[in-house]
C-alpha positions in Angstrom: -16.7 5.5 22.2 -13.2 5.8 24.4 -12.2 2.0 24.1 -12.8 2.4 20.2 -11.0 5.3 19.9 -8.4 3.3 21.8 -8.9 0.5 19.6 -8.1 2.4 16.4 -5.2 4.6 17.6 -3.5 0.8 18.7 -4.6 -0.5 15.1 -2.9 2.7 13.9 0.3 2.3 15.5 0.3 -1.1 14.4 0.1 -0.1 10.8 2.7 2.8 11.1 5.3 0.0 12.8 4.5 -3.2 9.9 4.4 0.1 7.5 7.9 1.3 8.7 9.2 -1.8 8.7 7.6 -2.9 5.4 9.5 0.4 3.9 13.0 -1.2 4.7 12.5 -5.2 4.0 11.6 -5.7 0.4 9.5 -8.9 1.1 6.9 -6.9 3.7 4.7 -4.3 1.3 4.4 -0.7 3.1 1.4 0.4 1.5 -1.3 -1.9 2.9 -0.3 -1.0 6.1 0.6 2.7 5.9 -3.2 2.9 4.2 -4.8 1.1 6.8 -2.6 3.6 9.9 -3.8 6.8 7.9 -7.8 4.9 7.8 -7.4 4.2 11.6 -5.8 7.8 12.9 -8.4 9.3 10.6 -11.1 7.8 12.8 -9.3 7.7 16.2 -8.0 11.5 16.3 -7.3 14.7 14.2 -4.0 15.3 15.9 -2.7 11.4 15.2 -4.1 11.8 11.7 -2.7 15.2 11.1 0.9 13.7 12.2 1.2 10.7 10.6 0.0 13.0 7.0 2.8 15.0 7.7 5.8 12.1 8.1 8.0 11.6 5.4 6.9 7.6 5.6 3.3 8.7 4.7 4.4 11.2 1.9 6.8 9.1 0.3 4.8 5.8 -0.2 0.8 7.4 0.0 0.4 10.8 -0.7 0.2 10.1 -4.3 -2.3 7.5 -4.0 -4.7 9.0 -1.0 -4.7 12.4 -3.7 -5.6 10.4 -6.5 -2.5 10.6 -8.9 -2.0 6.9 -8.4 1.1 4.9 -7.5 4.7 4.8 -9.1 5.2 1.9 -11.8 8.3 1.0 -8.9 5.7 1.1 -6.0 3.1 -1.0 -8.1 5.6 -3.8 -8.9 7.0 -3.7 -5.7 3.7 -4.8 -4.3 3.1 -7.4 -7.2 5.9 -9.1 -6.9 5.8 -9.3 -2.9 2.6 -10.6 -3.0 3.2 -13.3 -5.6 6.5 -14.2 -3.8 4.0 -14.9 -0.6 1.3 -16.3 -2.4 3.8 -18.5 -4.1 5.0 -19.6 -0.6 1.2 -20.6 0.3 0.7 -22.3 -3.0 3.9 -24.6 -2.9 3.2 -25.3 0.7 -1.0 -26.2 -0.3 0.2 -28.2 -3.4 2.5 -30.2 -1.6 -0.3 -31.6 1.1 -2.7 -32.0 -2.0 -4.8 -29.2 -1.0 -6.0 -28.9 -5.1 -8.9 -26.7 -4.2 -7.4 -23.9 -2.0 -4.6 -23.9 -4.8 -7.3 -23.1 -7.1 -8.8 -20.2 -4.9 -5.2 -18.6 -4.1 -4.6 -18.7 -7.8 -7.8 -16.8 -8.7 -7.0 -14.5 -6.0 -3.2 -13.8 -7.1 -4.7 -13.5 -11.1 -7.2 -10.6 -9.4 -4.4 -9.2 -7.9 -2.1 -8.6 -10.6 -5.2 -7.6 -13.0 -6.1 -4.9 -10.1 -3.1 -3.4 -10.0 -1.8 -3.5 -13.6 -5.5 -2.2 -14.2 -7.4 -0.6 -11.7 -4.5 1.5 -9.9 -3.4 4.4 -11.7 0.5 4.3 -12.7 1.2 8.0 -11.6 4.6 9.8 -13.4 6.0 12.0 -11.2 8.8 13.4 -13.4 6.2 13.9 -16.0 3.9 16.0 -14.0 7.0 18.2 -12.7 8.2 18.7 -16.0 4.8 19.7 -17.5 4.9 22.1 -14.4 7.8 23.7 -14.9 7.1 24.2 -18.4 3.7 26.2 -17.2 6.0 28.3 -15.0 8.8 29.7 -18.0 5.7 30.1 -20.3 3.8 32.5 -17.2 
C-alpha cells in the first residue's frame, strides 16, 4: 500500500513539473499534466492534494474546469493548437514513411480531439460571470 502511494506522489510531481513547464512554453500544454497531478495527489495524500489545489498554477489553469465551469476560450485554443502542431509532425513523418493507415488513424484522433474541445468541453467566460455577480451585489 505504501509503495502505491509513493508511485502516485511521484506521478503527481511529474505532472506538476511538466504542467509548470507547459504553463511557460507554448508548445507543451499545461492542462493535461496538471490534471494528472491533481488526480495523482488526490490518490496519494490529502496534504499534497490540498497544497496543490492552493497553488496559483492550479487556480489559473485547472480550477474552473474541475469546478464544472469549463475552460476559457483561450485555454481551449491553446490546447487545440498545441495538439494540432504535435500531431501534424507525427502525421508528416508517417506520411513520409508511407504509413497510410496510421495516418488515417491519427487524423481520426485529431478530428475527435477538435470536436471534443469545441462541443464537449464547456467554454467558461469569466468576465460575464464577474459582471453578473457585481450586478447582483448592486441590486442587493
